[in-house]
MIVOSE-64648 format. One line per 5 residues: number of its first residue (from 1); their letters; for each residue x, y, z of C-alpha. Coordinates in nm, 3 decimals. Each point is the difference from the previous one (the first is absolute). Layout:
# residues N
NUM = A = X/Y/Z ~ ...
END
This chain:
# residues 382
1 = MNKLE = 0.000/0.000/0.000 ~ 0.147/0.337/-0.100 ~ -0.012/0.312/0.216 ~ -0.312/0.153/-0.156 ~ -0.192/-0.327/0.033
6 = ALKKI = 0.101/-0.019/0.366 ~ -0.122/0.356/0.056 ~ -0.323/-0.083/-0.182 ~ -0.074/-0.269/0.260 ~ 0.033/0.254/0.280
11 = LDAAQ = -0.219/0.258/-0.174 ~ -0.259/-0.264/-0.086 ~ -0.026/-0.086/0.369 ~ -0.007/0.368/0.098 ~ -0.285/0.085/-0.238
16 = EKQIW = -0.331/0.071/0.171 ~ -0.217/-0.264/-0.162 ~ -0.304/0.209/0.088 ~ 0.001/0.364/0.105 ~ -0.124/0.024/0.358
21 = SKEIT = -0.124/0.284/0.213 ~ -0.036/0.036/0.375 ~ -0.176/0.245/0.231 ~ 0.242/0.101/0.274 ~ 0.025/0.234/0.296
26 = VYGYQ = 0.300/0.233/0.002 ~ 0.106/0.082/0.355 ~ 0.132/0.337/0.109 ~ 0.047/0.208/0.311 ~ -0.197/0.288/-0.156
31 = FDYET = -0.281/-0.223/-0.129 ~ -0.071/-0.336/-0.161 ~ -0.151/-0.027/-0.346 ~ -0.147/-0.266/-0.225 ~ 0.125/-0.061/-0.351
36 = TIISG = 0.018/-0.265/-0.271 ~ 0.329/-0.139/-0.123 ~ 0.033/-0.176/-0.336 ~ 0.277/-0.239/-0.092 ~ 0.235/0.072/-0.284
41 = LSKYW = 0.055/-0.221/-0.302 ~ 0.285/-0.172/0.180 ~ 0.173/-0.031/0.335 ~ 0.296/0.143/-0.190 ~ -0.021/0.378/-0.037
46 = FGQHE = 0.084/0.134/-0.347 ~ 0.080/0.345/0.140 ~ 0.349/0.141/0.039 ~ 0.215/-0.019/0.312 ~ 0.063/0.363/0.092
51 = VEERL = 0.155/0.156/0.310 ~ 0.017/0.372/0.071 ~ 0.276/0.107/0.237 ~ -0.133/0.222/0.281 ~ 0.259/-0.065/0.270
56 = CSLDS = -0.061/0.182/0.326 ~ 0.285/0.182/0.170 ~ 0.229/-0.164/0.253 ~ -0.058/0.086/0.364 ~ 0.342/0.165/0.003
61 = QGIHR = -0.103/0.232/-0.284 ~ -0.335/0.126/0.126 ~ -0.243/0.039/0.286 ~ -0.180/-0.333/-0.047 ~ 0.087/-0.325/0.176
66 = NRPGT = -0.123/-0.283/-0.223 ~ 0.307/-0.080/-0.213 ~ 0.301/-0.067/0.221 ~ 0.210/-0.134/-0.288 ~ 0.075/-0.322/0.193
71 = KKASI = 0.121/-0.270/-0.238 ~ -0.165/-0.340/0.030 ~ 0.210/-0.301/0.090 ~ -0.209/-0.196/-0.251 ~ -0.331/0.006/-0.184
76 = EYIVI = -0.219/-0.294/0.099 ~ -0.357/0.106/-0.080 ~ -0.227/0.211/-0.216 ~ -0.283/0.139/0.217 ~ -0.338/0.092/-0.151
81 = HDTAS = -0.219/0.262/0.168 ~ -0.294/0.211/-0.099 ~ -0.034/0.359/0.113 ~ -0.358/-0.032/0.135 ~ -0.044/0.351/-0.138
86 = TRSTA = -0.316/0.000/-0.210 ~ -0.040/0.365/-0.094 ~ 0.010/0.050/-0.375 ~ 0.306/0.226/0.029 ~ 0.203/-0.258/0.199
91 = DEYAH = 0.197/-0.130/-0.298 ~ 0.362/-0.110/-0.032 ~ 0.126/0.354/-0.058 ~ -0.177/0.128/0.311 ~ 0.155/-0.278/0.205
96 = ATYVA = 0.346/0.056/-0.147 ~ -0.034/0.363/0.105 ~ -0.117/-0.109/0.345 ~ 0.314/-0.210/0.049 ~ 0.217/0.285/-0.131
101 = NGGGG = -0.161/0.227/0.260 ~ 0.084/-0.230/0.289 ~ -0.274/-0.262/-0.023 ~ -0.095/0.057/0.362 ~ 0.320/-0.188/0.086
106 = TSWHY = -0.077/-0.288/-0.235 ~ 0.153/-0.086/-0.336 ~ -0.006/-0.269/-0.266 ~ 0.186/-0.067/-0.320 ~ -0.271/0.017/-0.269
111 = SVGEQ = -0.349/0.148/-0.039 ~ -0.184/-0.184/-0.278 ~ -0.322/0.114/-0.166 ~ -0.173/-0.031/-0.333 ~ 0.228/0.263/-0.159
116 = MACHQ = 0.349/-0.069/0.133 ~ 0.232/-0.166/0.250 ~ 0.166/0.284/0.194 ~ 0.334/-0.084/0.162 ~ 0.060/0.188/0.327
121 = VPDDE = 0.271/-0.182/0.200 ~ 0.293/-0.191/-0.156 ~ -0.059/-0.375/0.008 ~ 0.317/-0.064/0.203 ~ -0.100/0.240/0.279
126 = VAYHA = -0.217/-0.061/0.306 ~ -0.349/0.151/0.001 ~ -0.267/0.019/0.273 ~ -0.304/-0.193/-0.118 ~ -0.029/-0.353/0.141
131 = GDSLL = -0.061/0.056/0.372 ~ 0.249/-0.259/0.128 ~ 0.254/0.242/0.156 ~ 0.360/0.070/-0.103 ~ 0.169/-0.205/0.271
136 = VPFCL = -0.013/-0.362/-0.116 ~ 0.184/-0.088/-0.321 ~ -0.102/-0.282/-0.230 ~ 0.172/-0.333/0.052 ~ -0.085/-0.367/-0.044
141 = IPTGV = -0.017/-0.199/0.323 ~ 0.042/-0.380/-0.009 ~ -0.321/-0.177/0.105 ~ 0.147/-0.348/0.031 ~ -0.289/-0.135/-0.207
146 = KGNHP = 0.051/-0.182/-0.329 ~ -0.248/0.009/-0.286 ~ -0.046/-0.005/-0.375 ~ -0.283/0.249/-0.065 ~ 0.082/0.371/-0.043
151 = HPVVT = -0.325/0.112/0.166 ~ -0.041/-0.196/0.325 ~ -0.281/0.033/0.253 ~ 0.104/0.188/0.315 ~ -0.187/-0.042/0.327
156 = IKEDY = 0.062/0.090/0.365 ~ 0.012/-0.241/0.291 ~ 0.153/0.039/0.346 ~ 0.158/0.336/-0.094 ~ 0.194/-0.145/-0.295
161 = YYING = -0.055/0.012/-0.374 ~ -0.085/-0.336/-0.154 ~ 0.070/-0.057/-0.371 ~ -0.214/-0.262/-0.169 ~ -0.078/-0.137/0.344
166 = KKSQI = 0.365/-0.021/0.111 ~ 0.131/0.209/0.289 ~ 0.256/0.258/-0.106 ~ 0.270/0.144/0.223 ~ -0.143/0.352/-0.036
171 = KIPNI = -0.217/0.143/0.277 ~ -0.292/0.228/-0.077 ~ 0.037/0.373/0.082 ~ 0.022/0.101/0.365 ~ -0.240/0.282/0.088
176 = SYVYD = 0.074/0.235/0.286 ~ -0.081/0.346/0.133 ~ 0.295/0.238/0.027 ~ 0.037/0.368/0.069 ~ 0.067/0.241/-0.283
181 = GETLV = 0.076/0.309/0.204 ~ -0.293/0.019/0.239 ~ -0.239/-0.195/-0.224 ~ -0.049/-0.374/0.037 ~ -0.009/-0.155/-0.349
186 = FASDG = -0.002/-0.339/-0.167 ~ 0.329/-0.162/-0.097 ~ 0.065/-0.310/-0.209 ~ 0.321/-0.177/0.100 ~ 0.109/0.324/0.161
191 = VKQVK = -0.062/0.224/-0.301 ~ -0.232/0.284/0.105 ~ -0.316/0.091/-0.188 ~ -0.211/0.315/0.007 ~ -0.308/-0.188/0.123
196 = QAPIG = -0.065/0.080/0.365 ~ -0.051/-0.283/0.246 ~ -0.353/-0.050/0.136 ~ -0.097/0.217/0.295 ~ 0.099/-0.169/0.325
201 = SSEGE = 0.285/-0.198/-0.155 ~ 0.334/-0.042/0.171 ~ 0.349/-0.010/-0.143 ~ 0.103/-0.351/-0.100 ~ -0.124/-0.292/-0.205
206 = ASIHL = -0.353/0.029/-0.140 ~ -0.254/-0.273/0.062 ~ -0.084/-0.042/-0.369 ~ -0.003/-0.356/-0.126 ~ 0.065/-0.007/-0.374
211 = QTEDI = -0.174/-0.263/-0.213 ~ 0.026/-0.112/-0.362 ~ -0.292/0.228/-0.094 ~ 0.207/0.301/0.110 ~ 0.238/-0.047/-0.295
216 = NDAGL = -0.066/0.254/-0.273 ~ -0.192/-0.154/-0.291 ~ 0.285/0.058/-0.249 ~ 0.214/-0.244/0.198 ~ 0.354/0.004/0.135
221 = GIVLG = 0.329/0.039/-0.182 ~ 0.128/-0.355/-0.045 ~ 0.262/-0.117/-0.248 ~ 0.084/-0.360/-0.091 ~ 0.377/-0.018/-0.009
226 = ANGFY = 0.209/-0.197/-0.247 ~ 0.082/-0.239/0.288 ~ -0.368/-0.092/0.037 ~ -0.052/0.192/0.326 ~ -0.242/0.288/0.054
231 = YMAPT = 0.123/0.343/0.109 ~ -0.220/0.274/0.143 ~ 0.036/0.377/-0.008 ~ -0.054/0.192/0.328 ~ -0.359/0.041/0.114
236 = YYNAT = -0.164/0.228/0.256 ~ -0.336/0.079/0.157 ~ -0.157/0.322/-0.129 ~ -0.211/0.129/0.288 ~ -0.192/0.251/-0.214
241 = YQKIA = -0.143/-0.264/-0.233 ~ 0.036/-0.291/0.247 ~ 0.176/-0.222/-0.253 ~ 0.327/-0.188/-0.021 ~ 0.180/0.161/-0.293
246 = NRGGN = 0.340/0.002/-0.169 ~ 0.306/0.222/0.028 ~ 0.188/0.125/-0.305 ~ -0.256/0.243/-0.141 ~ 0.161/0.336/0.068
251 = LHSIG = 0.364/-0.109/-0.006 ~ -0.004/-0.252/-0.285 ~ -0.281/0.072/-0.245 ~ -0.117/0.222/-0.282 ~ -0.336/0.158/0.088
256 = IETMV = -0.265/0.073/-0.263 ~ -0.319/0.196/0.065 ~ -0.280/-0.061/-0.250 ~ -0.268/0.262/-0.061 ~ -0.371/-0.054/0.070
261 = NQGSH = -0.127/0.352/-0.077 ~ -0.361/0.018/-0.117 ~ -0.038/0.028/-0.376 ~ 0.334/-0.163/-0.077 ~ 0.041/-0.319/-0.203
266 = LMRTW = 0.086/-0.246/0.277 ~ 0.079/-0.287/-0.234 ~ 0.255/0.215/-0.182 ~ 0.158/0.095/0.333 ~ 0.030/-0.364/0.104
271 = HRCAK = 0.137/-0.111/-0.338 ~ 0.249/0.287/-0.004 ~ 0.108/-0.099/0.350 ~ 0.038/-0.366/-0.099 ~ 0.229/0.097/-0.288
276 = LVAHL = 0.208/0.219/0.234 ~ 0.022/-0.284/0.252 ~ 0.125/-0.237/-0.270 ~ 0.279/0.242/-0.092 ~ 0.099/0.039/0.365
281 = LVQNQ = 0.006/-0.377/0.049 ~ 0.227/-0.051/-0.300 ~ 0.226/0.294/0.090 ~ 0.045/-0.123/0.357 ~ 0.011/-0.375/-0.076
286 = LTVDQ = -0.310/-0.068/0.210 ~ -0.281/-0.249/-0.052 ~ -0.376/0.048/-0.012 ~ -0.022/-0.153/0.350 ~ 0.175/0.313/0.127
291 = VKPHH = -0.292/0.226/-0.096 ~ -0.204/0.063/0.315 ~ -0.297/0.211/0.110 ~ 0.058/0.259/0.271 ~ -0.207/-0.228/0.226
296 = FFSGK = 0.291/-0.249/0.006 ~ 0.216/0.250/0.193 ~ -0.251/0.148/0.245 ~ -0.337/-0.172/-0.011 ~ -0.156/0.317/-0.141
301 = PCPQT = -0.271/-0.089/-0.257 ~ 0.194/0.163/-0.283 ~ -0.030/0.015/-0.302 ~ -0.361/-0.010/0.119 ~ -0.181/0.036/-0.332
306 = LRSNQ = 0.187/-0.291/-0.157 ~ -0.024/-0.215/0.312 ~ -0.359/0.067/0.104 ~ -0.131/-0.060/-0.351 ~ 0.192/-0.329/-0.031
311 = LWDEF = 0.216/0.145/-0.278 ~ 0.349/-0.055/0.144 ~ 0.042/-0.332/-0.182 ~ -0.123/0.164/-0.322 ~ 0.260/0.274/0.038
316 = MSYVN = 0.271/-0.259/0.066 ~ -0.101/-0.186/-0.317 ~ 0.084/0.320/-0.189 ~ 0.337/0.017/0.178 ~ 0.073/-0.363/-0.086
321 = VEYQI = -0.064/0.048/-0.372 ~ 0.192/0.328/-0.019 ~ 0.295/-0.150/0.188 ~ 0.017/-0.315/-0.212 ~ -0.014/0.194/-0.326
326 = LKDFS = 0.251/0.266/0.108 ~ 0.244/-0.256/0.141 ~ 0.000/-0.235/-0.299 ~ -0.121/0.204/-0.299 ~ 0.125/0.355/0.050
331 = DVSIE = 0.142/0.002/-0.353 ~ -0.338/-0.072/-0.163 ~ -0.227/0.281/-0.118 ~ -0.365/-0.054/0.104 ~ -0.253/0.211/-0.190
336 = LMVNH = -0.376/0.001/0.048 ~ -0.202/0.057/-0.318 ~ -0.365/0.085/0.066 ~ -0.241/0.250/-0.149 ~ -0.306/0.042/0.217
341 = SKIDA = -0.141/0.299/0.187 ~ -0.042/-0.194/0.325 ~ 0.359/-0.125/0.017 ~ 0.298/0.225/0.072 ~ 0.338/-0.038/-0.164
346 = DGLIQ = 0.138/-0.164/0.316 ~ -0.262/-0.275/-0.005 ~ -0.219/0.139/0.280 ~ -0.371/0.051/-0.039 ~ -0.193/0.318/0.074
351 = EALDK = -0.351/-0.132/-0.064 ~ -0.153/-0.343/0.059 ~ -0.052/-0.214/-0.307 ~ -0.356/-0.071/-0.112 ~ -0.141/-0.347/0.045
356 = GEAIP = 0.103/-0.213/-0.296 ~ 0.252/0.260/-0.120 ~ 0.324/-0.146/-0.134 ~ 0.301/0.220/-0.069 ~ 0.293/-0.147/-0.193
361 = YQVRL = 0.350/0.123/0.072 ~ 0.358/-0.099/-0.077 ~ 0.332/0.001/0.180 ~ 0.318/0.026/-0.205 ~ 0.321/-0.150/0.141
366 = TDQQD = 0.328/0.101/-0.160 ~ 0.359/-0.088/0.077 ~ 0.316/0.021/-0.208 ~ -0.079/-0.322/-0.186 ~ -0.373/-0.015/-0.051
371 = TLVLN = -0.352/0.141/0.037 ~ -0.303/-0.185/0.132 ~ -0.356/0.137/-0.001 ~ -0.244/-0.136/0.260 ~ -0.376/0.017/-0.062
376 = YIATR = -0.245/0.034/0.287 ~ -0.363/0.090/0.059 ~ -0.136/0.194/0.298 ~ -0.349/-0.091/0.122 ~ -0.202/0.098/0.304
381 = GE = -0.021/-0.236/0.293 ~ -0.333/-0.064/0.167
END
């Protein structure tokens, strides 16, 4: 099988056999709103990967304190957020400006919307977005458990993590109350948090008994080593969201905020983000398993619109396709050929198809040796 035939197999699988639509709720701190999203022609986005540089100033060069310039020891994750800002004006440019103006002490690397991916903090620098502190670096801790599946089941029993039913040598986080100045706050394994201890609490270990259901629903950072043993990244208890979460977000990740502003084309935002993520994975020699929701690092229900509408797996299917094509077929030109008022040049759809409507389209693949034209038909799903 030549290269174009191999790519054809991937695009065949990525094609939306029937165009689907879904009524969703978009969640925001100003207001929620209802909207309808419509799938594109494919899980692959035919739009261009574009990044606009809008780097904010270093702390040493201005009055703001959200870009210290600290270099990362390594990049281990790509973290996906959404802004939860639903006003129509809350687009990627507004958020890039917000970060440039201090971000209320927060920062992230990219703001992605329907129009552009705005780059605000260099990828190799620390930003403040994941909520897991700046005190615990990423590392891989031996669990002492052998296995052969890259995604094991983790449970808690007798204050230890169990992996596929086998006791590991890693204890669950220790929760205590410690003083931060004159305020008694939560601490996880001695690392202070901003969450105040309950009224009437005393300094010392907290009487909170963690169970398996307290693990965040995106799981824990576990890697199957070449020696057949599992290794686990540091975990902690986030008192604000009452979840066991993972370290490594602020110090070892690239943070991406996706836009959810009312009136924007959400599917274009998510496809643009997936294409950006694929480029970051390839550039940093990461795998798709290293793409995580913000929830993974804090227990916060973010990106809420993707998660609450059961669309996280859909988004990750876009990332998978983009990553596979970029990694193995970056030298192939992929051109969508369609002429229909309802379908944009990037393969996304502005208006639902009519019942029984069938729209033919083609995809032209070109490399240095050959050209292959793929023929498809878009129809409406029921």
